N, C-alpha and C positions, 0 to 999 in steps of 0.2 A: 284852415285852407292856408297853404305855402306858398310863396312865390319866390323864396332863396332856395338855392339847390341844396342846401343842408336841410331844409324841411321839406322838399318835395319828395315824396314817397319811391317815385320811379327813378330817381336820381340821388339822392342820399348816402347809398351805399357806396357811388362813386366818387366821393367826396369826405365821406365821414365814416368812423363805425360806431354802432350802437353801444357799444362800451363807454366811448369817450362822448355820447351825444347824452348819455346820462349825468355824466358830469356836470353839463354845462348846460341841462332843461330846469325849465320854470322848479321843477318839484325840490331839484336838489340848488337851487341857488338861493330859492326860499329857504330851505333847510339849514342849509349853510350862515345865512344870516340868523333864525331865530339861534343857532348854537351859538353865537354872537352873544346876543342877547343872553340867555341860559348863564353862558359862561361871567359875564360881566354879573349877571346878579347874583351867582354865586359865590363869586370872588367879595363883592361888595358885602354879603351876608356875614362871609366868615369874617369880615375884617371890623363890623360893627359900623358900614356906614349906612346899609339899610336893615328893617326887623330881622332877624335869624331866617326865619321861616318863608320871607317872601325868595330866597333865593331857590329852596326848593320848588315852593309853589310855580314861580317862572319858568323853571326848567319844565317841570311834567306840563306846562301851558305851551311849549314852544315844540310842539313839535307837528309837522307838515301835515298831519291825518286831521287836525284842530282847525286847518284853514281850506278854505274853498280859493283855489288862487284867481278863478275868473270874478269874483264877488271883490278880491282883493284887489286885482287890477281894474275894475271899474270903478273901487272907491280911489283909486291912485289916480287916474286920468282924472277923475274930479275935483281931485285935489291941487292936481297939477304938482305931486312932489312921489317921488319914489318908494321912501318908506314909511312916510306917515300912516299909509293905512296899514301896515304891518304892525305899525306900533300900537295902531288903537286897538286892533281886532287881540293881539297880546294883552294888552292891557285889559280888555274885556272879560278874556278866559281867566285872567289871574286875581277875579274878584277885588275883595279888600286890599289886597296887594298890589296892584293893577300901576298905584301912583308909582310905583318903584320900577316899572319897567323903562329901560332904556336911562337910566338914570345917572345924570354928568357927562356924556358924553354927546357925540354928533353923529349926523349921517354917515360922513364921510368915513368915521371912526369904523362904521359896523359895516359898509357896505366894502370897503378895503376889504377888511379882516377877513370876512367872508368871500372876497376873492380869492385872497391868499388861501383860504381853507380849499377850494376850488381848485387852484392851482397846484397846490399840494396831492390833491388825490390826483389831481390830472398826470404830474409830474410821474407817480408810481407807475401808471399805464406806461408812460413813454417810455421810462427807463427799462423796464422789464421787456418790452419790444426791442429798443435799441440795442440790449445785451443779446437777444435771441439773433437778430443781424448779426452780430459781431463772431457770436458762435457759430453760425453759419458760412459769413465768410472767412475763419479759421479753418472749417473744414472743405472749401471749396479752395483757397489758398495751398493749402497741403497735398490734396489730392492731386492738386495740377500746378503743381511747383516747377514740375521738369517738362510741362507739356509745351512745346514750342510754339510759335503763333506771330504773325508781324505785329512789331511794333510799329505803329503812326506817328508820325507828326506832321503837322500842318494838314490833314486829310490821306498823306499819303504813306505809303510803305516807307519806313526809315530803316530797322536792324529789326534783327527778332527779338522776342522777349518771350515772357512764357505768361500762361493764362493765370497760374498761381500768383506770380508777380505780380499783375494788372489788379486782381481779389487783395493781394496784399496791402497794396497803397490805400485801397478804402478801407482796409483794416484798421490802418497808421491812422487814417483820418476817425473814426469812430473809437479808438483808442482814446485820442483827444477832446473828441465829444465827452467820452462819460466823464474824464477828467474836468472839462470845465462845468456840468452838472453836476459834480461832486463838489465843486469849489464854489457853486454859487448857493448851494443851498441852505447856509446858514443868513445869509444878505437875505435871499429871496423869501423864503417862509416864515417873514415876520411880520407881526401883527401890529397894529397901533390903536389906541385908546386913551386918546390924549383930550378931548375935547373940543369946543369951536373953533379957537386959532391953537389948538396943539399945545397947551401954556398948564391944561389941567385947573383951569383957575375955577371950575363948578364944583369940584372935588379939595382942592387945594392940596396942602402938604401929603395926605394920602393916597393922592393920585395915582401917582407911578407905583405904588405898591398895590392896587386895586387893577393897574394895566398888568404888571407883571404876573401877578397871580390868575388872572382870567385868561393872559395868554396861556401859561401855564396849563391852565385847565386842558385849553384848546390844542395842544400841545407845538404852540408857535414859540417861536422866539422874541424874546424881548426890544425894541429900537432903544437905541440912545438917546433920538429925540424923535420928536413927531415925524413924520416924514409925507404930510396931507400933500405937500408940494415939491417934494422930493421923488419922481418920479423911477429914477434910475433901477431901482429893483426891476421894476415889470421890463423896464428898457433892458435890462441886462439879461433876465431871462429869456424874453422874446429872440434876443440876438443871438443867445445861442442854440433856443430852435430854429432859428433861420438858417446856422450854419448846417444842424445836422441835416435840416432840408433840402440844403443844396448837396450834402454829399449824396443824398437819397436820388435828388433831379440829375445828378452828373451819372449816376451809376446807371439808373433808368433809360437815360440817351446813349450811354455808351451801348447796352444793351441793342436796344433799339436800332442803331446802326450797327452794328455786328451780326442782326438778324435779319440784314437785306438782301434779297434774294443773290445778288451778285457776291456778297460777302461770305454768308450762311454759317457762321463760326458758332453760333448761339441760337437758343432757341428757347423761347416762353413755356411753361406748360400747356399742353393744350388737351383738352378732354374730345371723346366721342359727342358727336350735337353741339359745339362751339361753332358758331358762325362770324365767318367773318368780313363777309360782304353779304349785301341784300340783292348785287346783280352778278357778283365773280364769285361765282360757288368755289372754284379753287381756293380762292385766298384765306389763309392763315397769318391775319395782322398781329403785329407787335401792341397789342391793347394793353396790355396789364405793364408793359413797360411803357408806355405813351401817357397812361395815366398816373404811372410813378414820375414819370417826367413834367408833364403837365403842372403838378400842382406848386411847383419850388416857387414859381410867377406869382401865384396871389398870395403864398406866406410871407414872400419878402415886401411885395407892398406893404400887407398888413403889421410888418415888424416896421416899416419907415413910417406906419401911422403911429406906432407906439412911440418912436421917437419923435414924433412932433409932439406927444403928450410931454414931454421934459421941460418946454418952456411954457410956465403956469402962471398965473396972472395973482399975484401977491401972497398970501398963507394957502389959496386954492379957488380953483373956479372950476364949475363944469362941464367950458367948454375943450379944455384939455380931456379932462378925466373920464369922461364918456366917451372918446375914441377907444379908450381899452375897453371898454365893454363888446365894443365890435370887433375888436381885433384880435385879442387875447383868444377867445373861445375858437375865432376861425383858425389861428394858427395852429391851437392844439389839435383840432376838430381833423385840417386837412392833413397836418402829421401825421394822427392815426392811420388815417388808410392810406398814404405813403408808405409807413411803417410796416401795415397789416400787408400789402401789396407786394411789398421789398420781400419780407417772410415767405410769401407763396412762391416767388421766383423764386429765389434763394433755396429753396427746400425740391424743389421738381425743374431747375436749369437742366436744360439739352445743351452740353456740350461737346463740340465736334472735333476733335482731335484732327481728324482724318481732312476736315475742312481748312483747320487752320495752317494743317501742313500743303496742302495744294494751294490755299494763296501763298505760301512762302516761295512755293517754287514756280509762281504764275509769269514771273519775270525772268526766268530761267538764269537766277543766279545772282542778279543785280543788288537783290536785296545786303549781300553779302561782300560789294564793292568795299566797304570799310576794311573788313579784315581783308582782304587782297591786298590794299592800298600798304596796311602796315607788313604784314608779311613781306611785300616789297620793298618798305622801307628800311629794314636792315641791313639791306646791300646797297640802295641808291638814295635813300634820305627820305623821308615824309613828303616833301614838298614837290619832289619829283616824281615821287610816286603818285601824288595826290594829280597832277596836272597827266600823268600815263593812264592812271585810272579810269580819271573823269573824260579823256578824248576817246578813249575803248567804250565804255558806259554810253554816253553819248551816239558813237557809230552802231551801238547795241539796239538804242531806244530808235532813233533814225532808220535804219536798215533793217529792223527788224531780224537782226542775225544773233542766237543765241549769246550770251555773255561768256560762257565758258568756252566757244568757240573760238571768239575773236581773241581771248587771254591766251589759248592753246596756240593760235596762229602767229599770235605776235612773239618779234626778236628779241626785245627787253625783258620781257616778262620770262619767255623761255630759260633767257640767259641765268635767272634766279630762281624758276619756279618748274619743276616737273610737271607732266600732264597728271601724276598721281597725288602732289600736293595741290596743286588746284584744285580737283575732284574733291579733297578734304577741307580744303578752305571753303569750298562753296556748301558744306554739310550745314544747313541752319539750326540744326540742333544742336552743334558744337559751339554756336556763338550767342549764348546767353549773357556770358559776361558771371556774374553772382545772384544772378535773379534767386535760384535755389538756397543760397546762404541768406540773403538777405531776406525772405518769405520765412525763414527758420525763427530769423531775429526777432521780427515784427511778431510774430506768434508767441515766442518766449516773452515776448516784453508785457503783453495782454494778458496773456496767461499767469501771470507773475505777478502782479499790478496791484491785486485784490479789485480789481474793477468789474469782474464779471459775477463776484460771490454776493448773495444777497445781504 
């Protein structure tokens, strides 16, 4: 019986994906711990620390099918220890070689390294989906790089931009996210097998060799020194995932606002049979957009919890360490849902150029006031032009007279600009600056940076 949204069958698919849940479930967590015990035993048998046959026997025993999780969990609760029950059962399965299970290491060695193995598996899924989001953003940015729409500052129309430019801004963020993930991998995917207080005291001088060989078997990097009390690796990775979630949340929120009835510039994919409201039959709500945006807050709170683990007592303690067991899976699970939903949205996004143009024209040309100002400034000076256009703009708003009409009737404006020139200046499609060029530059950068290849 579940109580957390990640466990509730009616809700879990809104907060995570089945694929990512399989990374962080009981079975996979236990298997990764067993993989660490197996890798340790193999390394020790190769190096003559334990009998040669012990490594292969322990490896064969260290398989999830040999363990009943409910029984292990019950024994763990009785022992008040998170790993001892697993070690006991692995010892029993290993027969005469069971005495060499978990030889020379401590609990945190195994659980930390197992967690990193889970995180590496999760990272593969996340990177795949992040790259897919980037590829879809490339498509949208390219398709709509010349499609004019209102650019809004402080929630109000400011100047024309293009929908492709808006997408390219987010695409640029994802290029940086992929760079960040690439940069942290060698630091984060590092195990540790250094013993009680990290000094290899139980194994002596051969300890570092055992650690290096075991981590090589597990395909993890070897640390320069024990990191039991140094949680910066986990915090750094969580921080990068938090940044990625922030970009996704921003995008979901932006689409949510652009889908408002009064704006109606984009719409999320809608299928026949989808229901928006139990009482208002006409509703087509931005449910996917809301879902994407809603997950950033819990992710950022979990990132903050990871950061609290940076302060640890002495060589290690469980007060800080266990926070990672809560926060890290939640971050990965919530982010997996955000990414999956964003991919769905970007693949089926309904873009409405006609409504974007309608909204650009709804103020009767006021959105082009800057362009008019700079055209006038060539003759009368920028500040003088600003004061003049400001007065006309305010009159247009307050008296509800079209901006173009007031411009044409103004003698000072008429002395500089003809009606034909005014009409040309008030064409929003001709005042998007370098939007198209910048879109091309961003697309070229990410395509040629080697970040989208496997």
